[in-house]
N, C-alpha and C positions, 0 to 999 in steps of 0.2 A: 360187416365181416364181407370181405371176396372170398366168394367158393372157386375152388380149382375147377376149371372148365375145359375140355376139348371133344375135338370133332373125330367122329369116325362116319362117314356116308352114308347109308344103308342103300342099296340098290330098289331098294322097295318103297317106290314114292311115285305118285302122279306128276305129268306133265302140266296140267293144269295150276295154273295160278291162285294160289292162296287166298282166300277173303279174308284171315286173323279177325275174325268179329269176336273172340272168346276164347277160354282153354278147357279143355276136357282131361280130367284127370285119371288117371289109372294106378293098379300095381301089377311090377309086372309076373308076380308068383313066382321068379328065380332070381338070384345073384344077379350083380349088378356085372361082374365079366362074362356070364353066363347069360344074359337079355343082351346085351351088347353083342355076343357071337350069335345068337339067333337072331336080331336086327341086321346082320351083315350076311345073312345067308339067303339068297334069293328067292329058294324053296319055301322058306316061311311065309312070303308073302305080306310081311305085319312089320310096321315098324313105328315110333315115335318122333314127336320133333326133338324133344330132351329127355333124359332117362337123368334121376336122382338118385346117387348112394346113402347110405347110413349117414355117412360122415357131412354130406353135402356136396359130394364134388358130382360135377353134373356132366354128362356127355353130351351135345347137339349129334342128331343121327338125320335130322333131315331140316333142311334150311326154313325158317318163318314162310319164306315166298314159296314155296312147294307144298304139295298136297302129300302128306303121310297115310300110311293105310292103318289106323289104330281103333277107330270106333263100329268099323262092320256096319250092318244094319244098324240105323239108330236113327233117332229123330229128338229134335230138342227145340223147344218154343214152336211146334207146329211145321219144323222144318225137316226135311232130311236128308240124308248123306252127311252126317256132321264131318267125315273127314273132310269135307271141301269149305268149313268156316269155322272149326275148329281147331287150336291147335293142338296136339296130344301131349301132354305131359305125364310120364309115369314113374314111381317110385319101384327103387328096387325092392323085392323081396316080396310077402303078402300079408296085409293089413289086419289078416283076421288072424295070423301065427305070431307078429312081432308090431305093435302098436309106431306111428313115424317116429322118427326121431327128431329132436329138435334141430338139428343140425338139416334135417331134409324139409322140414317146415319153413327153415329161415331161407334154405336155396332157394326153395319154390317163393318165397317171397324177394328176393333177390332177382331170380328170374323174370317175375311175372312185373317188377319194377319200372322197366325202361319202355314196355307195353302200355303197360294199366292207362297213363294217359295221353300217350304218342296215339294210341289207338279208340280212345272213347272208352273203357270197359267199364264193367259194373259188377259189382258182383252175381245180379242175375247173368251176366253172359259165362258163368264160370259154374260147370256140373263134373258131377265124377260117371261111370261109367255106367252105374247103375241107372243113374238118370234117364238117361240116352236111349240104353237096351234092357226095360225092366221086364225079367223073368229069366233075361239069355244072360246077364254080366250080374258080376256079384263087386265086384270092386270099384271103389272101396268101401272097406268095412266102417257100417254107419257113424260110428262114435268116433274112427277117425276123419272122417268128411265131415264130422260137426267139429271136430278140434281145427282141421284146415281151413274151413270157410271162416269160422271165428276168425282165427287169423290173419286171414285177408281181408275183414271184414274191419277187423281193430285196426291194420298196418294203413289199410286205403281208404278208411272212413265210411263203414257203416252199411247197412243192408242196402239191396239196389228197391228204389222207386218202382210202383207199379205203373206197367208201362214205359220203363227206362230201355228196354230192348227193340225200340221200334224198329231200329235199321236190321231189323231179321226179318227179311222176309220170306212169303211161303214158298216163292221159289226163283231163285238166282235170275237176273236179266238175262243172262248167257243162257240160262236151258229153258227159259219160255219159249213155248212152240208160236207164240204171235206176238214178237216183241213192241211193245208200247210204238207207236206212230210218234214223229218228234216234229215240231212244227217249224 
């Protein structure tokens, strides 16, 4: 099923090229239209790459090639600044008040589909906000995260093998103080 998708570009994004090494899932805590309005407000200083409504409609807020400001202080697989390498996807609403809808999960799978194989993703390259900012963030509801990651694993073929995230380096080459010398 193809879900409706439209674009409303947020000013809240960074100029650096995005590494697109995986996806980070959130819930917005607000309704779909209210979240879009907030993402379009330069004063909010927050954005996602994609926002998914309960009916599965998706709004692209930041192009994949650019950095969205969705993770804040965060660490994933030993690496800081998740905004630089994880695409931010948010579900409209609060997963503690309402579970993810079937269309939201199906739309997330549809959004992941063209990226998954093309970018070499595995389930070990997706996380939720709780996992990358423990104690600071609480989204997604753990039961809803389990539903989502279960759907992702079933759709794309199982759990990640240990060491499957070997492309994630502790510091990207562009930020190393002493870049490696080439011969």
